[in-house]
Every structure is written in structure tokens, then in C-alpha cells.
C-alpha positions as CSV (number, residue, x, y, z in Angstrom):
1,M,47.2,-37.9,47.5
2,A,48.5,-40.2,50.3
3,K,52.2,-40.6,51.0
4,L,53.2,-43.9,49.5
5,V,55.3,-46.2,51.7
6,V,56.7,-49.6,50.6
7,S,57.6,-51.8,53.5
8,K,59.5,-55.1,53.4
9,F,59.7,-57.7,56.1
10,G,62.3,-60.4,56.3
11,G,62.0,-64.1,57.3
12,T,62.4,-63.6,61.0
13,S,59.6,-61.0,60.9
14,M,57.4,-63.8,59.4
15,G,58.5,-66.4,61.9
16,D,55.2,-67.2,63.4
17,A,51.7,-65.8,63.9
18,D,52.9,-63.4,66.6
19,C,55.7,-62.1,64.4
20,M,53.2,-61.6,61.5
21,L,50.8,-59.7,63.7
22,R,53.6,-57.6,65.1
23,S,54.8,-56.8,61.5
24,A,51.3,-55.9,60.5
25,E,51.1,-53.5,63.4
26,V,54.3,-51.9,62.1
27,S,52.8,-51.6,58.7
28,F,49.7,-50.0,60.0
29,R,51.7,-47.5,62.2
30,Q,53.9,-46.6,59.2
31,G,50.9,-46.2,56.8
32,S,52.3,-48.8,54.4
33,G,50.5,-49.1,51.0
34,L,52.5,-52.0,49.7
35,V,54.0,-54.6,52.0
36,V,56.6,-57.1,50.6
37,V,57.3,-60.2,52.7
38,S,59.9,-63.0,52.7
39,A,59.2,-66.6,53.3
40,T,58.8,-67.7,56.9
41,S,62.1,-68.1,58.7
42,G,64.0,-71.3,57.4
43,T,61.5,-72.2,54.7
44,T,63.7,-71.3,51.7
45,N,66.4,-73.6,53.1
46,D,63.7,-76.3,53.5
47,L,62.6,-75.9,49.9
48,I,66.1,-76.2,48.6
49,A,66.6,-79.3,50.7
50,L,63.2,-80.6,49.3
51,G,64.4,-80.2,45.7
52,K,67.8,-81.9,46.3
53,T,66.2,-84.7,48.3
54,A,63.5,-85.3,45.7
55,E,66.1,-85.6,43.0
56,S,68.4,-88.0,44.7
57,Q,66.8,-89.9,47.6
58,A,63.8,-92.1,48.4
59,W,60.4,-90.3,48.2
60,S,59.8,-91.0,51.8
61,E,62.6,-88.6,52.7
62,S,60.9,-85.9,50.6
63,E,57.6,-86.5,52.3
64,K,59.2,-85.7,55.7
65,I,60.3,-82.3,54.4
66,L,56.9,-81.6,52.8
67,S,55.2,-82.4,56.1
68,K,57.6,-80.1,58.0
69,I,56.9,-77.2,55.7
70,Q,53.1,-77.8,55.7
71,D,53.0,-78.3,59.5
72,K,54.8,-74.9,60.0
73,H,52.4,-73.0,57.8
74,N,49.3,-74.8,59.1
75,K,50.3,-73.9,62.7
76,I,50.5,-70.2,61.7
77,A,47.2,-70.5,59.8
78,Q,45.6,-72.1,62.9
79,D,46.9,-69.4,65.2
80,L,45.6,-66.7,62.9
81,K,42.3,-68.5,62.5
82,L,42.7,-68.3,58.7
83,P,39.3,-68.0,57.0
84,A,38.2,-70.7,54.5
85,D,39.1,-68.9,51.3
86,A,42.6,-68.1,52.5
87,K,43.0,-71.7,53.8
88,A,42.0,-73.0,50.3
89,K,44.7,-70.8,48.7
90,L,47.3,-72.3,51.2
91,E,46.1,-75.8,50.4
92,T,46.5,-75.2,46.6
93,L,50.1,-74.1,47.2
94,F,50.8,-77.2,49.3
95,E,49.5,-79.3,46.4
96,E,51.7,-77.4,43.9
97,M,54.7,-78.0,46.2
98,S,54.0,-81.7,46.4
99,S,53.5,-82.0,42.7
100,L,56.7,-80.2,41.8
101,A,58.7,-82.3,44.3
102,K,57.1,-85.5,42.9
103,G,58.1,-84.4,39.3
104,M,61.7,-83.8,40.4
105,H,61.7,-87.2,42.0
106,L,60.3,-89.1,39.0
107,L,62.6,-87.3,36.5
108,K,65.6,-87.4,38.9
109,D,66.1,-83.8,37.7
110,C,66.2,-80.7,39.9
111,S,67.0,-78.0,37.3
112,V,67.5,-74.3,38.2
113,K,64.4,-73.5,36.3
114,A,62.3,-76.0,38.3
115,M,63.9,-74.9,41.6
116,D,62.8,-71.3,41.0
117,T,59.2,-72.4,40.9
118,L,59.6,-74.6,43.9
119,M,61.4,-71.9,45.9
120,S,58.8,-69.3,45.0
121,L,56.3,-71.2,47.2
122,G,58.0,-69.9,50.4
123,E,57.0,-66.3,49.7
124,R,53.7,-67.3,48.1
125,M,52.6,-69.2,51.3
126,S,53.8,-66.5,53.8
127,S,52.0,-63.7,51.9
128,V,48.7,-65.6,52.1
129,L,49.2,-65.8,55.9
130,F,50.4,-62.2,56.3
131,T,47.5,-60.8,54.3
132,E,45.2,-62.3,57.0
133,A,47.4,-60.8,59.8
134,M,47.2,-57.4,58.1
135,S,43.4,-57.7,57.8
136,Q,43.1,-58.4,61.4
137,V,45.2,-55.4,62.5
138,L,43.3,-53.1,60.2
139,K,40.0,-54.3,61.7
140,K,41.4,-54.0,65.2
141,H,42.2,-50.3,64.6
142,G,38.9,-49.6,62.9
143,S,40.6,-48.7,59.7
144,A,38.5,-48.3,56.5
145,K,41.4,-49.8,54.5
146,S,41.3,-53.4,53.2
147,A,44.3,-55.8,52.9
148,E,44.5,-57.6,49.6
149,L,46.9,-60.3,48.3
150,L,48.9,-59.3,45.2
151,D,50.8,-61.9,43.1
152,V,54.0,-59.9,42.5
153,R,54.6,-61.9,39.3
154,T,51.9,-59.8,37.7
155,V,54.2,-56.7,37.9
156,L,57.8,-57.9,38.6
157,R,58.9,-58.8,35.1
158,T,62.4,-60.4,34.8
159,D,64.7,-62.0,32.2
160,D,65.1,-65.8,32.1
161,Q,68.4,-66.1,34.0
162,F,66.9,-68.6,36.5
163,G,68.4,-68.6,40.0
164,K,69.4,-65.0,39.7
165,A,67.0,-63.3,37.4
166,K,67.4,-59.6,36.5
167,P,64.3,-57.3,36.8
168,L,63.4,-55.5,33.6
169,T,63.1,-52.1,35.0
170,N,61.0,-50.4,32.3
171,D,58.6,-53.3,32.1
172,V,58.2,-53.3,35.9
173,A,57.5,-49.5,35.9
174,N,54.8,-49.9,33.1
175,L,53.1,-52.8,34.8
176,C,53.1,-51.0,38.2
177,Q,51.5,-47.9,36.5
178,K,48.9,-50.2,34.9
179,N,48.1,-52.3,37.9
180,L,49.0,-50.4,41.1
181,S,48.3,-46.7,40.4
182,F,45.4,-46.9,42.9
183,L,47.9,-47.2,45.8
184,R,48.2,-43.4,46.1
185,E,44.5,-43.3,47.0
186,G,45.4,-44.9,50.3
187,K,42.4,-47.2,50.5
188,K,44.1,-50.6,50.3
189,V,47.2,-52.3,51.7
190,M,48.6,-54.7,49.1
191,C,50.5,-57.6,50.5
192,T,52.9,-59.3,48.1
193,Q,56.0,-61.4,47.8
194,G,59.7,-60.6,47.7
195,Y,62.4,-62.6,45.9
196,I,60.3,-63.8,42.9
197,G,59.3,-62.6,39.5
198,M,58.1,-63.8,36.1
199,T,59.5,-63.9,32.6
200,E,57.5,-62.5,29.6
201,E,56.6,-66.1,28.8
202,G,55.0,-66.5,32.2
203,I,57.7,-68.7,33.9
204,T,58.5,-68.0,37.6
205,T,61.9,-66.8,38.5
206,T,63.8,-65.8,41.6
207,L,66.2,-62.9,42.1
208,G,68.8,-65.0,44.1
209,R,69.3,-65.4,47.8
210,G,68.7,-62.1,49.6
211,G,66.7,-60.8,46.7
212,S,63.6,-59.9,48.7
213,D,65.2,-56.5,49.6
214,Y,66.0,-55.9,46.0
215,S,62.6,-56.8,44.7
216,A,61.1,-54.4,47.3
217,A,63.3,-51.6,46.0
218,I,62.4,-52.5,42.4
219,L,58.7,-52.2,43.3
220,A,59.3,-49.0,45.2
221,E,60.9,-47.6,42.1
222,G,58.0,-48.9,40.0
223,V,55.3,-47.2,42.0
224,S,57.4,-44.1,42.7
225,A,57.2,-44.6,46.4
226,D,58.1,-41.8,48.8
227,V,59.8,-44.1,51.3
228,L,61.2,-47.7,51.2
229,E,61.3,-49.4,54.6
230,I,63.4,-52.6,55.2
231,W,62.3,-54.3,58.5
232,T,64.6,-57.0,59.9
233,D,65.6,-58.4,63.2
234,V,68.3,-55.8,63.9
235,A,67.7,-52.1,64.6
236,G,69.3,-50.6,61.5
237,I,72.9,-50.6,60.2
238,A,75.8,-50.7,62.7
239,T,79.4,-49.6,62.4
240,T,80.3,-53.3,62.0
241,D,78.8,-56.7,62.8
242,P,77.9,-56.6,66.5
243,R,78.7,-60.3,66.6
244,L,82.3,-59.4,66.0
245,C,82.4,-56.3,68.1
246,P,80.0,-55.9,71.0
247,K,80.8,-52.2,71.0
248,A,79.5,-51.7,67.4
249,Q,77.5,-48.5,67.2
250,P,74.1,-47.9,65.5
251,I,74.3,-45.5,62.5
252,S,71.5,-43.0,62.4
253,E,72.0,-42.0,58.8
254,I,74.3,-43.0,56.0
255,S,74.7,-41.9,52.4
256,F,73.6,-44.0,49.4
257,K,77.2,-44.3,48.3
258,E,78.5,-45.4,51.7
259,A,75.7,-47.9,52.2
260,S,76.2,-49.3,48.7
261,E,79.9,-49.9,49.4
262,L,79.0,-51.4,52.8
263,A,76.5,-53.8,51.4
264,T,78.7,-54.8,48.5
265,F,81.7,-55.6,50.8
266,G,79.9,-57.8,53.3
267,A,77.3,-56.0,55.5
268,K,74.4,-58.4,56.0
269,V,71.7,-56.0,56.7
270,L,71.2,-54.9,53.1
271,H,71.3,-56.9,49.9
272,P,74.1,-55.3,47.7
273,A,71.6,-54.5,44.9
274,T,68.9,-53.0,47.1
275,L,70.0,-49.4,46.9
276,L,70.3,-49.2,43.1
277,P,66.6,-48.6,42.4
278,A,66.3,-46.3,45.4
279,I,69.3,-44.2,44.1
280,R,67.7,-44.0,40.6
281,K,64.5,-42.5,42.0
282,N,66.1,-40.8,45.1
283,I,63.8,-42.7,47.4
284,P,65.0,-42.5,51.1
285,V,65.4,-46.0,52.6
286,F,64.8,-46.7,56.3
287,V,66.3,-49.9,57.9
288,G,64.7,-50.9,61.3
289,S,63.8,-53.8,63.5
290,S,60.2,-55.1,63.5
291,F,61.0,-56.5,67.0
292,D,62.0,-53.0,68.4
293,V,60.0,-50.4,66.5
294,E,61.0,-47.7,69.0
295,A,64.7,-48.1,68.2
296,R,66.1,-45.3,66.0
297,G,67.0,-47.4,63.0
298,T,69.1,-46.1,60.0
299,W,68.1,-43.7,57.2
300,V,69.9,-44.1,53.9
301,R,69.7,-40.9,51.9
302,M,71.3,-39.2,49.0
303,D,72.5,-36.4,51.2
304,V,73.5,-36.6,54.9
305,E,74.7,-34.0,57.4
306,D,77.7,-35.9,58.8
307,H,80.6,-37.1,56.6
308,P,83.1,-39.0,58.9
309,L,86.4,-40.3,57.6
310,I,85.4,-43.9,58.7
311,R,81.7,-44.5,59.0
312,A,81.8,-48.3,59.2
313,M,83.7,-51.4,58.4
314,A,82.8,-54.8,56.9
315,L,84.3,-58.3,56.8
316,R,83.7,-60.5,53.7
317,K,84.9,-64.1,54.4
318,K,85.6,-67.0,52.1
319,Q,87.4,-65.0,49.5
320,V,90.0,-66.2,47.0
321,L,92.8,-64.2,45.3
322,V,93.3,-65.1,41.6
323,T,96.6,-63.9,40.1
324,L,97.0,-63.9,36.3
325,S,100.6,-63.5,35.1
326,T,102.1,-63.3,31.6
327,P,105.1,-61.5,30.0
328,E,102.8,-60.7,27.1
329,M,101.2,-58.1,29.3
330,L,104.4,-55.9,29.3
331,Y,103.9,-52.9,27.1
332,A,101.0,-54.6,25.4
333,H,97.3,-53.5,25.1
334,G,94.2,-55.7,25.1
335,F,95.2,-58.1,27.9
336,L,92.8,-56.6,30.5
337,F,90.1,-56.7,27.9
338,Q,90.6,-60.4,27.4
339,I,90.5,-61.0,31.2
340,F,87.3,-59.1,31.7
341,K,85.7,-60.7,28.7
342,I,86.2,-64.1,30.2
343,F,84.7,-63.0,33.5
344,N,81.8,-61.4,31.6
345,D,81.2,-64.6,29.6
346,H,81.0,-66.6,32.8
347,K,78.9,-63.9,34.5
348,V,81.4,-63.6,37.4
349,S,81.7,-60.4,39.4
350,I,85.1,-59.1,40.6
351,D,85.3,-57.4,44.0
352,A,88.7,-55.8,44.1
353,I,91.6,-55.7,41.5
354,T,95.3,-54.6,41.4
355,T,97.8,-54.7,38.6
356,S,101.5,-54.7,38.0
357,E,103.7,-54.8,34.9
358,I,103.0,-58.4,34.1
359,S,100.2,-59.6,36.4
360,V,96.7,-58.9,37.5
361,S,95.2,-59.9,40.8
362,V,91.4,-60.1,41.5
363,T,89.4,-61.1,44.5
364,L,86.3,-63.4,44.2
365,D,84.0,-65.4,46.4
366,D,85.3,-68.9,46.9
367,S,82.2,-70.4,45.3
368,T,83.5,-69.1,42.0
369,L,86.0,-71.9,42.0
370,L,83.2,-74.3,41.4
371,N,83.2,-72.9,37.9
372,K,86.0,-75.1,36.5
373,N,85.6,-73.7,33.0
374,L,86.4,-70.1,34.3
375,I,89.8,-71.2,35.5
376,K,90.3,-73.2,32.4
377,D,89.6,-70.3,30.1
378,L,91.8,-67.9,32.1
379,S,94.6,-70.5,31.9
380,Q,94.5,-70.1,28.1
381,I,95.8,-66.6,28.3
382,A,97.9,-66.5,31.5
383,D,99.5,-68.5,34.3
384,V,96.8,-68.7,37.0
385,Q,97.5,-68.9,40.7
386,V,94.7,-69.2,43.2
387,E,95.1,-68.5,46.9
388,E,92.2,-69.6,49.1
389,N,91.0,-69.0,52.7
390,L,91.2,-65.2,52.6
391,A,89.0,-62.4,54.0
392,L,88.4,-59.0,52.6
393,I,88.5,-56.1,55.1
394,S,86.7,-52.9,54.0
395,L,86.7,-49.5,55.7
396,I,83.8,-47.4,54.5
397,G,83.7,-43.6,54.9
398,N,84.4,-40.3,53.1
399,N,87.3,-38.7,51.3
400,I,89.4,-41.9,52.1
401,N,91.6,-41.6,49.0
402,H,92.6,-38.0,49.8
403,T,93.4,-38.3,53.6
404,P,97.1,-38.3,54.4
405,G,98.3,-40.8,57.1
406,L,95.2,-43.1,56.9
407,G,97.1,-46.1,55.6
408,K,99.8,-45.6,58.2
409,R,97.2,-45.6,61.0
410,I,95.5,-48.7,59.7
411,F,98.6,-50.8,59.4
412,E,100.1,-49.6,62.7
413,T,97.0,-51.1,64.2
414,I,97.7,-54.5,62.8
415,P,101.5,-54.7,62.6
416,D,101.7,-58.5,63.2
417,I,99.2,-59.4,60.4
418,N,100.2,-60.0,56.9
419,V,98.2,-58.1,54.3
420,R,98.0,-60.0,51.0
421,M,96.5,-57.3,48.7
422,I,95.5,-53.6,49.1
423,C,92.9,-51.8,47.0
424,L,92.7,-48.0,47.3
425,G,92.0,-45.1,45.0
426,A,89.0,-46.2,42.9
427,S,86.5,-44.9,45.4
428,K,86.8,-42.1,48.0
429,H,84.4,-44.2,50.1
430,N,86.4,-47.4,50.5
431,F,89.7,-48.8,51.5
432,C,90.0,-52.6,51.4
433,F,92.6,-55.3,51.8
434,L,93.0,-59.0,52.1
435,V,94.1,-61.0,55.2
436,A,94.0,-64.7,56.1
437,D,90.4,-65.8,56.7
438,E,91.0,-66.7,60.4
439,Q,92.5,-63.3,61.1
440,G,89.6,-61.3,59.7
441,P,87.6,-61.0,62.9
442,E,90.6,-59.9,64.9
443,V,91.5,-57.2,62.3
444,I,87.9,-55.9,62.4
445,K,88.0,-55.7,66.2
446,R,91.3,-53.7,66.3
447,L,90.3,-51.3,63.5
448,H,86.9,-50.7,65.1
449,A,88.6,-49.9,68.4
450,C,91.0,-47.6,66.7
451,F,88.6,-45.7,64.4
452,I,85.1,-46.0,65.9
453,E,85.4,-46.7,69.6
454,A,88.3,-44.2,70.2
455,G,86.4,-41.5,68.4
456,I,83.3,-42.0,70.6
457,E,85.4,-41.9,73.7
458,E,87.0,-38.6,72.6
459,M,83.5,-37.1,72.1
460,A,82.4,-38.3,75.5
């Protein structure tokens, strides 16, 4: 049986006809059996703008956005010399997009449920185009394989939490077994969409922004893939954001646990949830650049050879610190339960937490403050203080919580910067703390110089 590779390509890899053909070449070279694609670069943002504009502005404004989206995809179709049957599929999707926007305009209603269907069109359009690009590359190389379009909604079953739906793992596995078991034969390359799914009732859902990586991992788990590849516009995972530190170093391999921490605490290359399905099935993940296939890229595996103290560091901006205080917490039980229940009821995720005798502090994304009912409910059980404009600094590595002198070395590197909160001990892979938002990039630069650049110079 053939080795089964699932490859995922991001929006920049779908940017135009040349990008699609280049990505198809990568898929052919890697022997991909299932290829998952994002919407063309910028299209998801355009679709969001279309929904909001249709709801609140004159129809003529919506028509401008519709024309922009259609022109972009027609240009790619023209460059690829899209055959008539594929062109008809694209036109049908254009009609659906226009009808949905028109409905939103007439009803003056842009619900999350309706937006999921509208936003799904980005991936559905790009996958029609990419399937043709894949066909052309297979013919060019004289391959006996055929490229076929798969509507991912036939296999990626989710709940009905529109805007951020949760895949139903067992259902996905059963549907993949039923509909995609032929992939091991290696005769077809199935081209499908990331980011979207469908409820049991047949209603389209999305997995949330950045969910294409996650859906690719869910599919890789569902078909029991041998390898999951994530192709982006950067050559793998780096020791930190190269835009912050020009001396950021590529990482050749990283463990699942380290990469999970890195993704959760701010690294942009991987979606935080991506690795969970891969971990469950122990599927190695490769992260590489479709624009530079010869670059080494990064392997994410269960077991790695090297276990450095500090592997990488991440910056997560736009954080808030919420402190809950009450004397009732002193020598009492059940208070933390009440707090976590409120966060659970509002479906809000906490990043870091510290406690004292009468208070609890948690870090959250600043967008959480838009949920006024959350703060209102928390105020019922404690005095609530909110500090905004903070950044979460995370150092990711190994054996962090059992290494003497690490904290001393960190804070000696930033003696002039106030640290608002420290979180250490819950994980041996992470040391994180809060600083003022505007100081975050400077902190990352100094720590990277101390822990990463200095170590490389020593080896040299």
C-alpha cells in the first residue's frame, strides 16, 4: 500500500495561478494523496467585509466587493485555462455568494450561522481552481494519477457552534473510512478545503480563523495518514518571529509538546489546535515553505534527539490581566470552581493563571472584554480589576521548571522592565510572564540574544 501523505497549503500558496501550480508541483513531489487548501490570499477578509457591508450599507457597496472577489478568481481561472465543467462550478459558487449577500442585505441580518456559509466560499472556490492546477501538473509529469475535487463537508462533521465549530472526531473517522479508504491505493489525488465542515443537519460551519491547519490535521487523523505536511510562506518554525529578531534561527525538529506550547502562546506558523489530532495518532508533522521547497523546514515529532533548555520564544500581544479578589477566598473551598464555571459558561479560554490567599489573576486575549456579560458575572462573586495593553512573553524548552538559575538569568536580561505576572511550574516546557505591550518586542530581542544567539556563537 502507498504511503499516505496529507498536505495543506495556506492562502499565500493559493495567491495566483503560478502559486497554485507551484503548490501542485510540491504535492506531486511529496506524493500527496489528500491536499487541503485555504482560500486565496485575502479572500476570507473580503468575504467578512462583504457580509458586514451587505448588512449595513447600500447594495452598490456590496457589488463592488463581489466584483473584486469574482475578478480575482476569474483571473486565476483564465491563467489556468480552466475547462468548461470547472468554470461552471466556479460560476455556481459566484451565484451562491451573490445570493447569500443579497439575503443578508434584504434582511439586514448577518448572523454567525449565515457568515459561516458565506465564508466557506473562499475555500470552495480556491479548491476548484487548485484541482485544475493539480491535474495539469500530473499530466505534465506523465502520472497515471487523477486529481479530483472533494467537498470536505462530506467527511468533516462538526457540532453547531457556528464561527468556531468543533470537529466530531469519531464521526470524521467513520466518514473518512467510508469515503476515503481508496487513498491508500495511490491512484488519486483528492483536493479539498480547509477551515470548513458540516453539522449532522447538513449546515455549513467553519472552524474559526486559522482553522485550515486544524482541519488538515483532523483529516490526517481520520484517514490514518503517515505524514501531515503544512506548507506556508515561511520555511518552517523559527526560534522566534523573524520580524522581531533578524537573527531568529530555523528549527530542524521540535517535539509535539514544545510545538504545542509555542503555538498556544503566540507562534503564527501553526494553529494552536493543529497538533492535537497528530498527537493522538502519532503522525509526524512537517512545516515548510511552498516558495522554497529546498529549505530544510521543521519536523514536529513525538520524540526528538535534542532537548535544549530554551528551544524558542513567543510573543502574544493584546493581552489583558483580570484579577479577582475577595476575602471569602481565605481558607474557603469552591471559589476557584465558581470562577472556572463562569469562564466555561462563556466559552472563554484562560492562558495563564496565578493565585494568592484572596485573589486570582488570569490572562486573556483583549477581545474577551467585548463579552460584557463575562465581566458582569465575575463581578457577582469578586471584585474585578482589568489591566489592558499587556503582552505575554513565553520561553519554550525542556526541563524549565527544574533548572536552577533560569529565572535569575531571564530577569537580569531585562532589569529595567516591569514584570506584571509570572507563571512557572505547571509545565516543564514553558516559562511565561506579562510585560507592557509596547515593551514586548524589546523583551523578545534581549532574551533571544541571551538564550539563542549567545548559544550559537558559543558552538561556533
